[in-house]
TORLUMGU-843544 format. One record per residue: residue in three letters; x, y, z of N, C-alpha, C in turn. Coordinates in steps of 0.001 Angstrom, whole numbers, plus 500000, padded with zeros to 6 digits. Layout:
REM residues N
alaXYZXYZXYZ;...
REM end
This chain:
REM residues 215
unk255049740595789912255637741882789506254912743378790778;unk253201743017790752252792743759791167252527743798792996;unk253160741881793213253297741495794449254516742391795377;unk255235742446794363256388743494795113256656744422794903;unk255563745312794409255813746738794625255321747471795884;unk256157748278796153255893749116797367254922749763798029;unk254056749448799179252513749923799283253052751348799405;unk252865752394799021252829753542799048251016754595798321;unk251054755203800277249881755794800141249309757013799131;unk250506757565798403250088758805797530249817757890796297;unk250086756471796493249775756045795045247903756083794565;unk247033756568795642245813756265795410245603758022795457;unk245907758811795258246249760681795630245307760885794073;unk244635761959794528243952761959793056245157762805791806;unk245732763565792762246647764649791344247891763338791043;unk248251762828791900249111761631791427248585760725790126;unk247330760417790751246830759858789406246800760524787849;unk246142761415788270245816762541786921247035762946786400;unk247955762846786702249313763595786501250145761612786158;unk250022761071786220250620759551785533249646759106784420;unk248029759412784516247395759261783512248051760400782258;unk247998761353782598248473762345781432249730761842781254;unk250712761458781905252597761440781557251780759585780498;unk251104758647780949250907757627780323250212757615778726;unk249937758868778275249281759739777685250497759882776693;unk251271759766776853252518761040776397253340760068775897;unk254651760090775343255751759498774217256738759196776036;unk256312759633777182257356759371777983257024758345778548;unk258048757102778770258284756031779595258729756190780595;unk258301754918781367258582754501782731259689754466783326;unk260815754094782179262049754071782605262595755487782678;unk262022756455781752262673757745781876262331758732782551;unk260784758488783692260769758950784713261853758531785987;unk262102757088786046263106756723787012264223756982786612;unk265011757396785504266138758395785630266053759614785888;unk264779760268785515264331761761785875264409761861787676;unk264209760914788156264225761087789896265822761256790793;unk266791760658789272268263761021789994268819762420789150;unk267761762860788391268047764076787872267912764815789070;unk266532764788789557266081765954790780267033765546791696;unk267132764336792373268231763858793783269658764759793654;unk270442764494791684271413765331791642270897766362792107;unk270140767309791688270071769269791820269536769212793693;unk268559768255794289269199768201795532270306768287796192;unk270882767559796006272014767194796252272974768374796466;unk273548768900795448274060770137794919273393770928795677;unk272138771500796299271588772263797009272136772461798131;unk272210770728798442272628770598800210273775771305800477;unk274814771092799854276308771613799697276130773154799566;unk275093774040799610275284775322800039274102775304801138;unk274658774860802583274258774898803819273814775978804159;unk274336777236803989274428778716804753272711779389804005;unk272199778603802457271215779492801862270228778791802179;unk269200779378802557268008779324802511267535778675801325;unk267452779658799941266789779017798761267429777957798511;unk268625777384799133269099776154798610268846774746799336;unk268239775281800329267704774383801684266561774151800656;unk265720774845799912264382774833799820264208774540798695;unk266074774626797378265564773512796247266028771943796619;unk266609771600797998267284770658798304265507769608798551;unk264635770399799366263824769936799802263073769333798667;unk262819770557797680261865769826796128262582769005795325;unk264087768869795447264491767813795081264176766380795540;unk264246766109796739263781765293797382262697764602796948;unk261641765817797196260221765606797296259939765332795582;unk260841765938794668260171765365793370261040764344792965;unk262272763669793421262512762141793095261620761485793853;unk261439761443794856259976760681795232258699760735794324;unk258574761580794112257183761294793300257607761274792089;unk258743760978791687259035760115790075258997758591790609;unk259332758276791598259496756873792415258017756392792571;unk257351757018792518255652756905792380255444756766791210;unk254965757627790185254714758059789399255615757215788233;unk256700756521788202256981755625787423256304754178787112;unk255986753712788617255239752320788640254348752669787941;unk253410753995788724251585754193788370251607753767786651;unk252733754604785773252437754625784379252855752977784230;unk253957752348784381253973751032784101253281750233783930;unk252466750365785215251781749055785499250312749560785262;unk249502750580785990248246751427785352248025751383783863;unk249326752126783512249340752727782343249638751640781283;unk250035750266781881250066749415780494251556749468779565;unk252757749765780804253580750661779760254922749874780110;unk254828748897781065255811747923781144257045747461779961;unk257664747130780694258801746772779567259836745888780381;unk260121745284779630261381743900779973262482744019781470;unk262743745765780648263837746323781529263414746556782356;unk262061747052782405261675747992784055262236747477784599;unk261846746063785813262636746092787076263662745961787066;unk265086746519785960266008747234786038266474748466786949;unk265249749794786014265551751083786297264310751244787321;unk263674750234787399262733750689788681263753750425790095;unk264594749866790079266310749733791663267356750542791129;unk267788750084789979268707751479789702268839752787789850;unk267675753683789354268244755010789465267890755096791260;unk267085754255792072266977754409793531267813754595794336;unk268883753569793981270325753580794551271072754620794491;unk271385755268792929271997756061793274271295757562793228;unk270217757692793558269663759104793909269463759264795404;unk269908757436795694270072757483797688271157758137798011;unk272436757224796867273672757572797564273790758538797081;unk273339759843795987274015761358795874273928761947796729;unk272161761854797327271574762498798840272437762445799897;unk272478761180800092272856760991801016274489761399801594;unk275727761026800674276757761436800687276785763061800392;unk275801763451799611276097765168800041275677765843801042;unk274854765032802111274412765450803096275515765173803727;unk276417764320803956277345763679804848278662764816804731;unk278631765874802917280057766447802867279082767804803233;unk277805767837803524277390769528803689277416769661805639;unk277003768342806140276963768450807339278371768081807945;unk279456768197807193280826767951807898281341766372808173;unk280446765539807644280625764301808137280423763334806762;unk281710763450806157281851762586805097281283761204805093;unk282299760595806213282527759469806536280968758980806686;unk280557759847807397279333758999808167277918759108806226;unk278585759958805919277637760439804431277805759095803690;unk279053758645803836279038757360802441278571756023803521;unk278679756174804694278075754869805730276918754542805448;unk275754756011805512274751756153805339274128755431803677;unk274596756516803296274707756052801527275093754172801539;unk275853753642801966276212752362801761275237751105802874;unk274934751933803829273485751176804483272022751619803905;unk271794752353802872270836752653802911270517751448801498;unk271789751829800715272100750466799661271733748662800267;unk272271748672801279272106747403802307270933747314802087;unk270121747829802714268447747920803086268092747253801971;unk268137748233800454268009747249798940268265745885798791;unk269539745783799296270450744611798654269415743317799564;unk269174743448800535268754742585801686266772742168801123;unk266433743505800481264940743437799981265027742128798589;unk265854742662798160265740742174796381266402741081796964;unk267279740739797425267620738916797830266371738301797815;unk265598738677798586264719738042798974263555737800797528;unk263236738490796777263150738510795810263352737519794605;unk265001737722794998265590736698793880265184735226794232;unk264837735150795400264820733699796106263490733182795769;unk262333734048795123261451733450795064260079733974796335;unk260750734740796916259782735447798303259270736484797977;unk258380737120798508257686738361798337258669739281798929;unk258992740095798099259886741509798976259350742283799917;unk259971742286801557259519743110802118260075744185802480;unk258830745347802461259420746935802271259488747072803661;unk260186746989804571259540746741806051260622747853806462;unk260627748787807762261705749803807851261962749472809463;unk262939749947810127262209751011810680262751752902809183;unk263771752359808461263911752504808066264414752869806483;unk263177752574805586263048752382804323262786753778803340;unk263004754014801719263316755125801337262788755967801756;unk261109756080801745260026756722802053260777757996804122;unk261121756638804615261552757075806117262911758275806086;unk263782757544805106264660758170804963264591759379803960;unk264411759398803190263915760828802682262921761746803158;unk262377761174804566261091762292805221262401762463806171;unk262901762359806518263872762431808002264975763828807018;unk265410763309805919266083764022805373265414765615805301;unk264130765631804294263486766731804027263354767377805626;unk262715766841806483263006767655807765264392767882808791;unk265268767509808471267116767788808956266908769375807593;unk266575769130806264266506770548805306265660771715806174;unk264409771077806655263911772269807400264345773178808216;unk264815771953809017265414772013810593266692773459810245;unk267714773093808862268712773588808844268463775423808272;unk266876775587807465267159776438807290266198777325808482;unk266162777092809856265282777608810834266790777926811879;unk267960776690811504269078777301812024269790778476811392;unk269564778612809684270507779485809103269251781129809915;unk268014780800809875267464782122810100267597782872811483;unk267758781644812329268221782213813844270034782465813792;unk270342782289813033271861782429813019272161781276813965;unk271499780177814226272592779333814688273490778267813938;unk274423777294814353275405776534814066274187774908813332;unk274794774837812457274262773547811665274173772486812437;unk273574771751812838273550770644813401272448769410813013;unk271397770246812113269926769121811919270399768203810497;unk271627768556810058272034767561808933272371766609809237;unk273630766914810119273768765958810984273542765180811729;unk272309765049812755271370764669813271270646764006812452;unk270438764215811233269582763444810482270596762487809739;unk271369762719809077271868761667808741272626760206809884;unk272303761013811008272984759629812202271231758901812070;unk270239759871812441269248758768812605269123757740811151;unk269288758651809874268885757404808904269865756451809059;unk271497756521809150272549755652809212271690754867810287;unk271711754742811432271330753764812096270215753635812011;unk268947753836811666267730753354811044267670752053809882;unk268590752506809025269414751936808232269952750421808483;unk270669750664809219271069749611810135270331748650810749;unk269358749563811537268363748422811830267477747783810793;unk267273748788809987266367748328808885266957746742808109;unk268299746753807844268816745467807508269084744624808328;unk269282744739809481268882743323810261267250743199810169;unk266253743912810567265229743541810391264456742741809491;unk265040743479808136264591742699807078265400741171806735;unk266913741263807004267536739618807151267003738763808674;unk266312739188809638265512738335809936264475737629809303;unk263181738671808904262272738578808614262712737209807017;unk263619737503806187263829737002805482264299736016805406;unk265021735517807037265026733898806874264104733390807503;unk263171734163808550262033733566809086261442733064807567;unk260753733859806383260337733414804985260720732462804638;unk262638732259804669262797731182804266262350729814804732;unk262597729779806084262336728804806961260613728147806681;unk259521729605806366258262728871806003257915728611805195;unk258947729317803787258720728046802788258900727093802522;unk260450726708803399260358725390803580259740724820804017;unk259277724426805182257574724558805941256841723598805386;unk256476724903804057254944724457803144255880724106802352;unk256610723706801743257242722910800729257008721307801067;unk257562721186802620257589719651802829256440719321803385;unk255372720680803767254011719928804058253556719415802476;unk253438720119800948252749720134800410253367718249799698;unk254954718754799692255647717382799672254748716033800101;unk254388716247801442253847715068802251252096714955801692;unk251741715796801351250494715860801302250167715150799731;
REM end
């Protein structure tokens, strides 16, 4: 399982490690932390719908970042904290897909591009589908981008901050729409790159198996 963990630099952050260690000492489970990420995403999504409110956009940013924090901490509590469960892999994936969908669909409605929001949500789910397919075939899961989860949420965060600036300057709101276009296009490209890598890994695995048989 550790081989299929997403490489995240913040896992080495002292504050994150201390928070994870504290949570590991409490009755809180990694699966509960994973579900909390959906709650934070839902709060962020509701805030996104109030596009003209600076405070709402700040709440949206906080919701996105807290969602990501939960996604880091749940793995640390599970692995380093010794709280793995047999259903852990399910909770590691399903809440992520819900959180992505809630945030991206809400961004679409907030930016006046509902169809694009749904499309971005679908493409984000497909990036994960391709990755997990590799794992189901016995290969190492590839978390390559250019628009993996962290990149999607980074773009959304900057889009929210840009919306705050637009509101302050009394300008039309374009940042959320622009961010959504970047996320959708980047996710589509990520599906392509991950699929090509999956095909390449399958061929390599077959060649390796053939060499072992000959040996």
